[in-house]
Structures are given as C-alpha cells and as structure tokens.
N, CA, C, O and CB atoms as a CASP TS submission, in Angstrom:
PFRMAT TS
TARGET T0000
AUTHOR 0000-0000-0000
METHOD Language model
MODEL 1
PARENT N/A
ATOM      1  N   MET     1      50.138  20.891  -8.250  1.00  0.00           N
ATOM      2  CA  MET     1      50.026  21.856  -9.318  1.00  0.00           C
ATOM      3  C   MET     1      50.597  21.224 -10.584  1.00  0.00           C
ATOM      4  O   MET     1      51.739  20.763 -10.598  1.00  0.00           O
ATOM      5  CB  MET     1      50.760  23.185  -8.960  1.00  0.00           C
ATOM      6  N   ASN     2      49.811  21.206 -11.622  1.00  0.00           N
ATOM      7  CA  ASN     2      50.315  20.671 -12.887  1.00  0.00           C
ATOM      8  C   ASN     2      50.936  21.799 -13.715  1.00  0.00           C
ATOM      9  O   ASN     2      50.935  22.956 -13.294  1.00  0.00           O
ATOM     10  CB  ASN     2      49.176  19.972 -13.684  1.00  0.00           C
ATOM     11  N   ARG     3      51.454  21.464 -14.866  1.00  0.00           N
ATOM     12  CA  ARG     3      52.159  22.460 -15.683  1.00  0.00           C
ATOM     13  C   ARG     3      51.239  23.590 -16.137  1.00  0.00           C
ATOM     14  O   ARG     3      51.660  24.746 -16.190  1.00  0.00           O
ATOM     15  CB  ARG     3      52.783  21.790 -16.900  1.00  0.00           C
ATOM     16  N   ARG     4      50.003  23.274 -16.461  1.00  0.00           N
ATOM     17  CA  ARG     4      49.068  24.314 -16.894  1.00  0.00           C
ATOM     18  C   ARG     4      48.770  25.284 -15.755  1.00  0.00           C
ATOM     19  O   ARG     4      48.739  26.497 -15.965  1.00  0.00           O
ATOM     20  CB  ARG     4      47.763  23.686 -17.410  1.00  0.00           C
ATOM     21  N   ASP     5      48.551  24.757 -14.551  1.00  0.00           N
ATOM     22  CA  ASP     5      48.330  25.611 -13.384  1.00  0.00           C
ATOM     23  C   ASP     5      49.562  26.464 -13.095  1.00  0.00           C
ATOM     24  O   ASP     5      49.441  27.640 -12.753  1.00  0.00           O
ATOM     25  CB  ASP     5      47.974  24.760 -12.153  1.00  0.00           C
ATOM     26  N   ALA     6      50.742  25.872 -13.233  1.00  0.00           N
ATOM     27  CA  ALA     6      51.989  26.606 -13.001  1.00  0.00           C
ATOM     28  C   ALA     6      52.140  27.738 -14.003  1.00  0.00           C
ATOM     29  O   ALA     6      52.571  28.833 -13.640  1.00  0.00           O
ATOM     30  CB  ALA     6      53.198  25.662 -13.085  1.00  0.00           C
ATOM     31  N   TYR     7      51.791  27.491 -15.255  1.00  0.00           N
ATOM     32  CA  TYR     7      51.863  28.531 -16.281  1.00  0.00           C
ATOM     33  C   TYR     7      50.913  29.678 -15.945  1.00  0.00           C
ATOM     34  O   TYR     7      51.292  30.846 -16.027  1.00  0.00           O
ATOM     35  CB  TYR     7      51.528  27.948 -17.670  1.00  0.00           C
ATOM     36  N   ARG     8      49.698  29.348 -15.573  1.00  0.00           N
ATOM     37  CA  ARG     8      48.723  30.386 -15.203  1.00  0.00           C
ATOM     38  C   ARG     8      49.205  31.192 -14.007  1.00  0.00           C
ATOM     39  O   ARG     8      49.109  32.420 -14.004  1.00  0.00           O
ATOM     40  CB  ARG     8      47.360  29.755 -14.890  1.00  0.00           C
ATOM     41  N   TRP     9      49.725  30.505 -12.987  1.00  0.00           N
ATOM     42  CA  TRP     9      50.216  31.175 -11.788  1.00  0.00           C
ATOM     43  C   TRP     9      51.358  32.126 -12.142  1.00  0.00           C
ATOM     44  O   TRP     9      51.409  33.257 -11.660  1.00  0.00           O
ATOM     45  CB  TRP     9      50.681  30.143 -10.741  1.00  0.00           C
ATOM     46  N   THR    10      52.267  31.656 -12.986  1.00  0.00           N
ATOM     47  CA  THR    10      53.422  32.467 -13.379  1.00  0.00           C
ATOM     48  C   THR    10      52.998  33.694 -14.167  1.00  0.00           C
ATOM     49  O   THR    10      53.508  34.786 -13.918  1.00  0.00           O
ATOM     50  CB  THR    10      54.399  31.636 -14.202  1.00  0.00           C
ATOM     51  N   THR    11      52.081  33.542 -15.107  1.00  0.00           N
ATOM     52  CA  THR    11      51.662  34.697 -15.907  1.00  0.00           C
ATOM     53  C   THR    11      50.906  35.710 -15.055  1.00  0.00           C
ATOM     54  O   THR    11      51.054  36.914 -15.265  1.00  0.00           O
ATOM     55  CB  THR    11      50.787  34.245 -17.084  1.00  0.00           C
ATOM     56  N   VAL    12      50.108  35.256 -14.107  1.00  0.00           N
ATOM     57  CA  VAL    12      49.406  36.181 -13.207  1.00  0.00           C
ATOM     58  C   VAL    12      50.417  36.914 -12.324  1.00  0.00           C
ATOM     59  O   VAL    12      50.298  38.120 -12.108  1.00  0.00           O
ATOM     60  CB  VAL    12      48.368  35.420 -12.329  1.00  0.00           C
ATOM     61  N   LEU    13      51.396  36.196 -11.822  1.00  0.00           N
ATOM     62  CA  LEU    13      52.420  36.790 -10.962  1.00  0.00           C
ATOM     63  C   LEU    13      53.232  37.839 -11.714  1.00  0.00           C
ATOM     64  O   LEU    13      53.457  38.932 -11.194  1.00  0.00           O
ATOM     65  CB  LEU    13      53.348  35.706 -10.410  1.00  0.00           C
ATOM     66  N   THR    14      53.671  37.525 -12.916  1.00  0.00           N
ATOM     67  CA  THR    14      54.545  38.441 -13.645  1.00  0.00           C
ATOM     68  C   THR    14      53.807  39.652 -14.210  1.00  0.00           C
ATOM     69  O   THR    14      54.446  40.660 -14.511  1.00  0.00           O
ATOM     70  CB  THR    14      55.228  37.704 -14.765  1.00  0.00           C
ATOM     71  N   LYS    15      52.499  39.589 -14.363  1.00  0.00           N
ATOM     72  CA  LYS    15      51.738  40.756 -14.810  1.00  0.00           C
ATOM     73  C   LYS    15      51.799  41.879 -13.783  1.00  0.00           C
ATOM     74  O   LYS    15      51.658  43.051 -14.130  1.00  0.00           O
ATOM     75  CB  LYS    15      50.280  40.372 -15.080  1.00  0.00           C
ATOM     76  N   ARG    16      52.010  41.520 -12.516  1.00  0.00           N
ATOM     77  CA  ARG    16      52.019  42.518 -11.447  1.00  0.00           C
ATOM     78  C   ARG    16      53.404  43.062 -11.134  1.00  0.00           C
ATOM     79  O   ARG    16      53.547  43.891 -10.235  1.00  0.00           O
ATOM     80  CB  ARG    16      51.433  41.929 -10.206  1.00  0.00           C
ATOM     81  N   VAL    17      54.419  42.622 -11.847  1.00  0.00           N
ATOM     82  CA  VAL    17      55.785  43.080 -11.593  1.00  0.00           C
ATOM     83  C   VAL    17      55.950  44.491 -12.145  1.00  0.00           C
ATOM     84  O   VAL    17      55.607  44.761 -13.296  1.00  0.00           O
ATOM     85  CB  VAL    17      56.828  42.113 -12.229  1.00  0.00           C
ATOM     86  N   ILE    18      56.476  45.384 -11.318  1.00  0.00           N
ATOM     87  CA  ILE    18      56.787  46.734 -11.770  1.00  0.00           C
ATOM     88  C   ILE    18      58.240  47.034 -11.415  1.00  0.00           C
ATOM     89  O   ILE    18      58.785  46.474 -10.463  1.00  0.00           O
ATOM     90  CB  ILE    18      55.820  47.787 -11.130  1.00  0.00           C
ATOM     91  N   TYR    19      58.847  47.901 -12.170  1.00  0.00           N
ATOM     92  CA  TYR    19      60.213  48.317 -11.917  1.00  0.00           C
ATOM     93  C   TYR    19      60.199  49.792 -11.551  1.00  0.00           C
ATOM     94  O   TYR    19      59.655  50.618 -12.284  1.00  0.00           O
ATOM     95  CB  TYR    19      61.126  48.049 -13.151  1.00  0.00           C
ATOM     96  N   LEU    20      60.792  50.116 -10.424  1.00  0.00           N
ATOM     97  CA  LEU    20      60.860  51.493  -9.960  1.00  0.00           C
ATOM     98  C   LEU    20      62.191  52.101 -10.365  1.00  0.00           C
ATOM     99  O   LEU    20      63.191  51.392 -10.477  1.00  0.00           O
ATOM    100  CB  LEU    20      60.668  51.569  -8.433  1.00  0.00           C
ATOM    101  N   PRO    21      62.213  53.425 -10.589  1.00  0.00           N
ATOM    102  CA  PRO    21      63.486  54.078 -10.907  1.00  0.00           C
ATOM    103  C   PRO    21      64.483  53.911  -9.757  1.00  0.00           C
ATOM    104  O   PRO    21      64.089  53.794  -8.596  1.00  0.00           O
ATOM    105  CB  PRO    21      63.265  55.577 -11.207  1.00  0.00           C
ATOM    106  N   VAL    22      65.764  53.901 -10.088  1.00  0.00           N
ATOM    107  CA  VAL    22      66.831  53.758  -9.113  1.00  0.00           C
ATOM    108  C   VAL    22      67.309  55.158  -8.725  1.00  0.00           C
ATOM    109  O   VAL    22      67.496  56.016  -9.588  1.00  0.00           O
ATOM    110  CB  VAL    22      68.006  52.890  -9.679  1.00  0.00           C
ATOM    111  N   GLU    23      67.506  55.384  -7.428  1.00  0.00           N
ATOM    112  CA  GLU    23      68.011  56.675  -6.972  1.00  0.00           C
ATOM    113  C   GLU    23      69.417  56.490  -6.411  1.00  0.00           C
ATOM    114  O   GLU    23      69.639  55.685  -5.506  1.00  0.00           O
ATOM    115  CB  GLU    23      67.067  57.300  -5.904  1.00  0.00           C
ATOM    116  N   VAL    24      70.367  57.253  -6.967  1.00  0.00           N
ATOM    117  CA  VAL    24      71.758  57.203  -6.528  1.00  0.00           C
ATOM    118  C   VAL    24      72.225  58.637  -6.285  1.00  0.00           C
ATOM    119  O   VAL    24      72.205  59.476  -7.185  1.00  0.00           O
ATOM    120  CB  VAL    24      72.670  56.477  -7.586  1.00  0.00           C
ATOM    121  N   ASN    25      72.640  58.893  -5.058  1.00  0.00           N
ATOM    122  CA  ASN    25      73.125  60.228  -4.685  1.00  0.00           C
ATOM    123  C   ASN    25      72.137  61.329  -5.054  1.00  0.00           C
ATOM    124  O   ASN    25      72.533  62.393  -5.529  1.00  0.00           O
ATOM    125  CB  ASN    25      74.460  60.503  -5.354  1.00  0.00           C
ATOM    126  N   GLY    26      70.855  61.070  -4.833  1.00  0.00           N
ATOM    127  CA  GLY    26      69.820  62.068  -5.095  1.00  0.00           C
ATOM    128  C   GLY    26      69.388  62.178  -6.543  1.00  0.00           C
ATOM    129  O   GLY    26      68.464  62.937  -6.836  1.00  0.00           O
ATOM    130  N   LYS    27      70.010  61.458  -7.461  1.00  0.00           N
ATOM    131  CA  LYS    27      69.630  61.470  -8.872  1.00  0.00           C
ATOM    132  C   LYS    27      68.844  60.209  -9.189  1.00  0.00           C
ATOM    133  O   LYS    27      69.184  59.126  -8.713  1.00  0.00           O
ATOM    134  CB  LYS    27      70.879  61.584  -9.788  1.00  0.00           C
ATOM    135  N   THR    28      67.807  60.344  -9.982  1.00  0.00           N
ATOM    136  CA  THR    28      66.958  59.222 -10.349  1.00  0.00           C
ATOM    137  C   THR    28      67.320  58.728 -11.745  1.00  0.00           C
ATOM    138  O   THR    28      67.459  59.517 -12.680  1.00  0.00           O
ATOM    139  CB  THR    28      65.473  59.620 -10.283  1.00  0.00           C
ATOM    140  N   TYR    29      67.472  57.410 -11.873  1.00  0.00           N
ATOM    141  CA  TYR    29      67.801  56.783 -13.148  1.00  0.00           C
ATOM    142  C   TYR    29      66.754  55.729 -13.468  1.00  0.00           C
ATOM    143  O   TYR    29      66.337  54.964 -12.599  1.00  0.00           O
ATOM    144  CB  TYR    29      69.219  56.157 -13.116  1.00  0.00           C
ATOM    145  N   GLU    30      66.338  55.700 -14.721  1.00  0.00           N
ATOM    146  CA  GLU    30      65.401  54.675 -15.173  1.00  0.00           C
ATOM    147  C   GLU    30      66.170  53.671 -16.023  1.00  0.00           C
ATOM    148  O   GLU    30      66.784  54.041 -17.024  1.00  0.00           O
ATOM    149  CB  GLU    30      64.210  55.302 -15.976  1.00  0.00           C
ATOM    150  N   ILE    31      66.135  52.421 -15.630  1.00  0.00           N
ATOM    151  CA  ILE    31      66.816  51.366 -16.372  1.00  0.00           C
ATOM    152  C   ILE    31      65.788  50.737 -17.302  1.00  0.00           C
ATOM    153  O   ILE    31      64.755  50.243 -16.850  1.00  0.00           O
ATOM    154  CB  ILE    31      67.459  50.293 -15.410  1.00  0.00           C
ATOM    155  N   THR    32      66.071  50.755 -18.599  1.00  0.00           N
ATOM    156  CA  THR    32      65.067  50.330 -19.574  1.00  0.00           C
ATOM    157  C   THR    32      65.355  48.972 -20.212  1.00  0.00           C
ATOM    158  O   THR    32      64.505  48.458 -20.939  1.00  0.00           O
ATOM    159  CB  THR    32      64.956  51.358 -20.649  1.00  0.00           C
ATOM    160  N   ASN    33      66.505  48.383 -19.968  1.00  0.00           N
ATOM    161  CA  ASN    33      66.834  47.118 -20.640  1.00  0.00           C
ATOM    162  C   ASN    33      66.873  45.952 -19.644  1.00  0.00           C
ATOM    163  O   ASN    33      67.756  45.097 -19.727  1.00  0.00           O
ATOM    164  CB  ASN    33      68.190  47.238 -21.364  1.00  0.00           C
ATOM    165  N   LEU    34      65.925  45.914 -18.709  1.00  0.00           N
ATOM    166  CA  LEU    34      65.895  44.846 -17.713  1.00  0.00           C
ATOM    167  C   LEU    34      65.269  43.585 -18.279  1.00  0.00           C
ATOM    168  O   LEU    34      64.391  43.641 -19.140  1.00  0.00           O
ATOM    169  CB  LEU    34      65.132  45.295 -16.474  1.00  0.00           C
ATOM    170  N   SER    35      65.725  42.466 -17.790  1.00  0.00           N
ATOM    171  CA  SER    35      65.094  41.187 -18.105  1.00  0.00           C
ATOM    172  C   SER    35      65.067  40.356 -16.835  1.00  0.00           C
ATOM    173  O   SER    35      65.768  40.660 -15.870  1.00  0.00           O
ATOM    174  CB  SER    35      65.851  40.438 -19.256  1.00  0.00           C
ATOM    175  N   ALA    36      64.267  39.323 -16.837  1.00  0.00           N
ATOM    176  CA  ALA    36      64.128  38.500 -15.645  1.00  0.00           C
ATOM    177  C   ALA    36      63.992  37.039 -16.046  1.00  0.00           C
ATOM    178  O   ALA    36      63.651  36.714 -17.183  1.00  0.00           O
ATOM    179  CB  ALA    36      62.916  38.949 -14.805  1.00  0.00           C
ATOM    180  N   ALA    37      64.265  36.175 -15.091  1.00  0.00           N
ATOM    181  CA  ALA    37      64.103  34.735 -15.297  1.00  0.00           C
ATOM    182  C   ALA    37      63.455  34.146 -14.058  1.00  0.00           C
ATOM    183  O   ALA    37      63.741  34.571 -12.938  1.00  0.00           O
ATOM    184  CB  ALA    37      65.473  34.040 -15.597  1.00  0.00           C
ATOM    185  N   LEU    38      62.598  33.186 -14.253  1.00  0.00           N
ATOM    186  CA  LEU    38      61.917  32.511 -13.156  1.00  0.00           C
ATOM    187  C   LEU    38      62.187  31.026 -13.298  1.00  0.00           C
ATOM    188  O   LEU    38      61.828  30.421 -14.308  1.00  0.00           O
ATOM    189  CB  LEU    38      60.380  32.815 -13.152  1.00  0.00           C
ATOM    190  N   ASP    39      62.812  30.438 -12.303  1.00  0.00           N
ATOM    191  CA  ASP    39      63.109  29.007 -12.317  1.00  0.00           C
ATOM    192  C   ASP    39      62.106  28.273 -11.444  1.00  0.00           C
ATOM    193  O   ASP    39      61.688  28.775 -10.401  1.00  0.00           O
ATOM    194  CB  ASP    39      64.554  28.733 -11.834  1.00  0.00           C
ATOM    195  N   VAL    40      61.732  27.096 -11.875  1.00  0.00           N
ATOM    196  CA  VAL    40      60.776  26.282 -11.137  1.00  0.00           C
ATOM    197  C   VAL    40      61.411  24.930 -10.838  1.00  0.00           C
ATOM    198  O   VAL    40      61.974  24.284 -11.721  1.00  0.00           O
ATOM    199  CB  VAL    40      59.450  26.111 -11.934  1.00  0.00           C
ATOM    200  N   ASN    41      61.311  24.518  -9.586  1.00  0.00           N
ATOM    201  CA  ASN    41      61.783  23.205  -9.178  1.00  0.00           C
ATOM    202  C   ASN    41      60.596  22.247  -9.218  1.00  0.00           C
ATOM    203  O   ASN    41      59.682  22.364  -8.402  1.00  0.00           O
ATOM    204  CB  ASN    41      62.434  23.248  -7.753  1.00  0.00           C
ATOM    205  N   TRP    42      60.597  21.311 -10.148  1.00  0.00           N
ATOM    206  CA  TRP    42      59.471  20.383 -10.309  1.00  0.00           C
ATOM    207  C   TRP    42      59.564  19.210  -9.349  1.00  0.00           C
ATOM    208  O   TRP    42      58.747  18.293  -9.436  1.00  0.00           O
ATOM    209  CB  TRP    42      59.411  19.870 -11.741  1.00  0.00           C
ATOM    210  N   GLY    43      60.522  19.202  -8.443  1.00  0.00           N
ATOM    211  CA  GLY    43      60.683  18.102  -7.499  1.00  0.00           C
ATOM    212  C   GLY    43      59.589  18.088  -6.431  1.00  0.00           C
ATOM    213  O   GLY    43      58.728  18.967  -6.400  1.00  0.00           O
ATOM    214  N   VAL    44      59.634  17.110  -5.582  1.00  0.00           N
ATOM    215  CA  VAL    44      58.651  16.946  -4.521  1.00  0.00           C
ATOM    216  C   VAL    44      58.934  17.961  -3.408  1.00  0.00           C
ATOM    217  O   VAL    44      60.084  18.122  -2.998  1.00  0.00           O
ATOM    218  CB  VAL    44      58.675  15.490  -3.966  1.00  0.00           C
ATOM    219  N   PHE    45      57.909  18.638  -2.925  1.00  0.00           N
ATOM    220  CA  PHE    45      58.046  19.586  -1.835  1.00  0.00           C
ATOM    221  C   PHE    45      58.024  18.822  -0.523  1.00  0.00           C
ATOM    222  O   PHE    45      57.076  18.089  -0.242  1.00  0.00           O
ATOM    223  CB  PHE    45      56.926  20.656  -1.876  1.00  0.00           C
ATOM    224  N   ASP    46      59.071  18.994   0.285  1.00  0.00           N
ATOM    225  CA  ASP    46      59.150  18.231   1.522  1.00  0.00           C
ATOM    226  C   ASP    46      58.698  19.035   2.752  1.00  0.00           C
ATOM    227  O   ASP    46      58.700  18.509   3.865  1.00  0.00           O
ATOM    228  CB  ASP    46      60.566  17.745   1.723  1.00  0.00           C
ATOM    229  N   GLY    47      58.316  20.292   2.559  1.00  0.00           N
ATOM    230  CA  GLY    47      57.757  21.074   3.659  1.00  0.00           C
ATOM    231  C   GLY    47      58.766  21.745   4.565  1.00  0.00           C
ATOM    232  O   GLY    47      58.366  22.444   5.497  1.00  0.00           O
ATOM    233  N   ASP    48      60.047  21.566   4.335  1.00  0.00           N
ATOM    234  CA  ASP    48      61.060  22.198   5.192  1.00  0.00           C
ATOM    235  C   ASP    48      61.713  23.349   4.506  1.00  0.00           C
ATOM    236  O   ASP    48      62.589  23.995   5.082  1.00  0.00           O
ATOM    237  CB  ASP    48      62.109  21.205   5.613  1.00  0.00           C
TER
END
C-alpha cells in the first residue's frame, strides 16, 4: 500500500465513524468536543 492508497483507505474508514451518546446511571449524555488520531506504522509487516 502506498501513501495515496493509505490516504484513501483512511478517509473511507473515518467517514463511517459515528459517536453514540454515553449512558451513565440511566442518564444519556452527548459529548460534542471529541477528537481522534490515527497512527500508521510504515514499517514492514512481518505477519505475526
């Protein structure tokens, strides 16, 4: 996978991410200031 393929894969993957409300003690809370990070290891995959 080259960098362009990795970028496409990442953007397709993150388009499907949804955040569900959190329920604590029967009360539902919506968290609106979430952020995320995705790290990629560009090293050789050894299969283990």
